[in-house]
C-alpha positions as CSV (number, residue, x, y, z in Angstrom):
1,X,37.0,50.2,6.6
2,X,34.4,53.2,5.9
3,X,34.8,57.0,7.2
4,X,32.3,59.5,8.0
5,X,33.4,62.8,8.5
6,X,32.1,66.5,9.6
7,X,34.0,69.7,9.8
8,X,35.3,69.2,12.8
9,X,36.0,65.3,13.1
10,X,36.1,61.9,11.2
11,X,35.1,58.1,12.7
12,X,36.1,54.9,11.1
13,X,34.4,51.9,11.3
14,X,35.0,48.7,9.9
15,X,33.6,46.2,7.1
16,X,33.2,42.3,7.6
17,X,34.0,41.4,4.1
18,X,38.3,42.8,4.3
19,X,39.2,40.8,1.2
20,X,39.5,41.6,-2.6
21,X,37.0,39.6,-4.2
22,X,38.8,39.9,-7.6
23,X,42.3,39.4,-9.2
24,X,44.5,42.4,-8.9
25,X,46.2,41.7,-13.1
26,X,49.9,42.4,-14.2
27,X,50.8,42.2,-17.5
28,X,51.6,38.3,-16.9
29,X,48.2,37.6,-15.8
30,X,46.3,39.8,-18.2
31,X,44.9,38.8,-21.8
32,X,43.9,40.5,-24.8
33,X,42.9,45.0,-24.7
34,X,43.4,44.4,-21.3
35,X,46.9,43.3,-21.3
36,X,47.4,45.9,-23.6
37,X,45.8,48.7,-21.6
38,X,47.8,47.6,-18.2
39,X,51.1,47.1,-20.4
40,X,50.8,50.5,-21.1
41,X,50.0,51.3,-18.0
42,X,52.9,49.3,-16.5
43,X,55.4,51.4,-19.2
44,X,54.5,54.3,-17.8
45,X,54.2,53.5,-14.0
46,X,56.3,50.4,-13.4
47,X,55.2,48.9,-10.3
48,X,53.2,51.8,-9.0
49,X,50.1,50.9,-11.2
50,X,47.3,50.8,-8.6
51,X,45.4,48.1,-7.4
52,X,42.3,49.3,-8.6
53,X,43.3,49.4,-12.5
54,X,45.0,46.4,-11.9
55,X,41.5,44.9,-11.1
56,X,39.8,46.9,-13.6
57,X,42.2,44.3,-16.0
58,X,39.8,42.1,-14.8
59,X,36.8,43.7,-17.7
60,X,38.7,45.3,-20.6
61,X,35.6,47.5,-21.2
62,X,35.9,48.8,-17.4
63,X,39.6,49.8,-17.5
64,X,39.6,51.6,-21.0
65,X,36.5,52.9,-20.0
66,X,38.2,54.1,-17.0
67,X,41.4,55.2,-18.4
68,X,39.3,57.4,-21.5
69,X,37.5,59.1,-18.7
70,X,40.3,59.9,-16.1
71,X,41.8,61.0,-19.1
72,X,39.5,63.2,-20.4
73,X,38.8,64.7,-16.8
74,X,42.2,65.8,-16.3
75,X,41.5,68.4,-19.4
76,X,38.3,69.5,-17.3
77,X,38.4,73.6,-16.2
78,X,38.2,72.8,-13.0
79,X,41.0,73.6,-10.4
80,X,42.9,70.7,-9.1
81,X,42.2,71.7,-5.6
82,X,38.1,72.0,-5.9
83,X,38.1,68.7,-8.1
84,X,39.6,66.9,-5.0
85,X,37.3,68.6,-2.8
86,X,34.4,67.2,-5.0
87,X,35.7,63.9,-5.3
88,X,36.4,63.9,-1.3
89,X,32.7,64.8,-1.2
90,X,31.7,62.0,-3.6
91,X,34.0,59.5,-2.4
92,X,32.6,60.3,1.2
93,X,28.9,59.7,0.6
94,X,29.8,56.2,-1.6
95,X,31.8,55.3,1.6
96,X,34.9,54.0,-0.3
97,X,37.8,53.9,2.5
98,X,40.6,53.4,-0.5
99,X,39.0,56.3,-2.3
100,X,39.1,58.7,0.2
101,X,42.3,57.9,1.0
102,X,43.8,58.0,-2.2
103,X,42.2,62.0,-2.8
104,X,43.0,62.7,0.4
105,X,46.7,62.6,-0.2
106,X,45.9,63.9,-3.8
107,X,44.2,67.1,-2.1
108,X,47.4,67.4,0.4
109,X,49.2,66.9,-2.5
110,X,47.2,70.4,-3.9
111,X,48.1,72.4,-1.3
112,X,44.6,71.8,0.4
113,X,44.6,72.2,4.3
114,X,43.6,69.8,6.8
115,X,40.4,71.8,7.7
116,X,39.9,72.1,3.7
117,X,39.7,68.4,3.7
118,X,37.2,68.1,6.5
119,X,34.6,70.5,4.8
120,X,35.0,68.8,1.4
121,X,34.5,65.3,3.2
122,X,31.0,66.6,5.2
123,X,29.9,68.1,1.3
124,X,31.1,71.4,1.6
125,X,33.9,74.3,2.0
126,X,34.8,77.2,3.4
127,X,33.6,79.8,0.7
128,X,30.8,80.4,-0.7
129,X,31.6,79.7,-4.2
130,X,33.0,76.8,-3.4
131,X,30.8,75.4,-1.2
132,X,27.6,75.8,-4.1
133,X,29.7,74.0,-6.8
134,X,30.1,71.1,-4.1
135,X,26.9,71.1,-3.3
136,X,25.8,71.0,-6.8
137,X,28.4,68.1,-7.3
138,X,26.5,65.7,-4.4
139,X,23.5,66.8,-5.7
140,X,24.2,65.1,-9.6
141,X,25.5,62.1,-8.0
142,X,22.5,61.9,-5.3
143,X,19.5,62.9,-7.2
144,X,20.6,64.6,-10.8
145,X,16.8,64.9,-11.2
146,X,16.7,67.5,-8.7
147,X,18.7,70.0,-9.9
148,X,17.0,73.4,-11.3
149,X,17.6,76.1,-13.3
150,X,17.7,78.4,-10.3
151,X,20.1,76.2,-9.2
152,X,22.6,76.6,-12.3
153,X,21.9,80.5,-12.7
154,X,22.9,80.9,-9.4
155,X,25.8,79.2,-9.5
156,X,26.7,81.0,-13.2
157,X,26.2,84.1,-10.9
158,X,28.7,82.8,-8.4
159,X,31.5,82.8,-11.3
160,X,31.1,79.2,-12.2
161,X,31.1,78.5,-16.0
162,X,28.7,76.1,-18.6
163,X,31.9,74.0,-19.0
164,X,32.7,74.3,-15.0
165,X,29.4,73.1,-14.6
166,X,29.7,70.2,-17.4
167,X,33.1,69.1,-16.1
168,X,31.5,68.4,-12.8
169,X,28.9,65.6,-14.1
170,X,31.9,64.0,-15.8
171,X,33.9,64.4,-12.6
172,X,31.1,62.7,-10.5
173,X,30.6,59.9,-13.1
174,X,34.2,59.2,-12.8
175,X,34.3,59.0,-8.5
176,X,31.0,57.3,-9.1
177,X,32.6,54.7,-11.5
178,X,35.8,54.4,-9.2
179,X,34.3,54.4,-5.9
180,X,31.8,51.6,-7.3
181,X,33.9,49.7,-8.3
182,X,36.2,49.2,-6.0
183,X,33.6,48.8,-3.0
184,X,32.2,46.0,-5.2
185,X,35.7,44.4,-5.8
186,X,36.5,44.8,-2.1
187,X,39.4,47.0,-2.4
188,X,40.7,49.0,0.6
189,X,43.7,51.4,1.2
190,X,46.7,50.2,-0.8
191,X,48.3,49.7,2.8
192,X,46.2,46.7,3.8
193,X,46.2,44.9,0.0
194,X,48.6,42.6,0.5
195,X,48.5,41.9,-3.3
């Protein structure tokens, strides 16, 4: 399922190929390094390990890379609400329904309003500093070579630190990884997956 949002509305279209393309592993089906990583996840989260991480266990390198980058980005200096707004903007552009659903739930849990969520999915925000950072993140995702020194200076003027600007690049990379993986693997929101 794909979604397109504007600040005022959301429309949804169906993908034709709705079946997952790879096995969603459990500790009993994973092997080697993937078994080790998935077992650690299972020990912490029990049966709540998501289908994306379980499917990533088909490649220990992908699963370990995802887990390492995800842990690192949890230590970013970006406020959680702003990180979720950026994630929603990137996932909307990737058209990953599973990721949009997950980040919408996380945004709500972080206290974002439905209006803020809709704005984020449209690539903006209600305040100029957040809107500028979301636009920067979208540009880093879509056309990173077009970022200019003047844009960075303007983001600094709006109060964003260099670390935050660099953290955005990591957050964009994490969102690209999760979105591209989920789409290539044919994953959809959890309620749609029988596994």
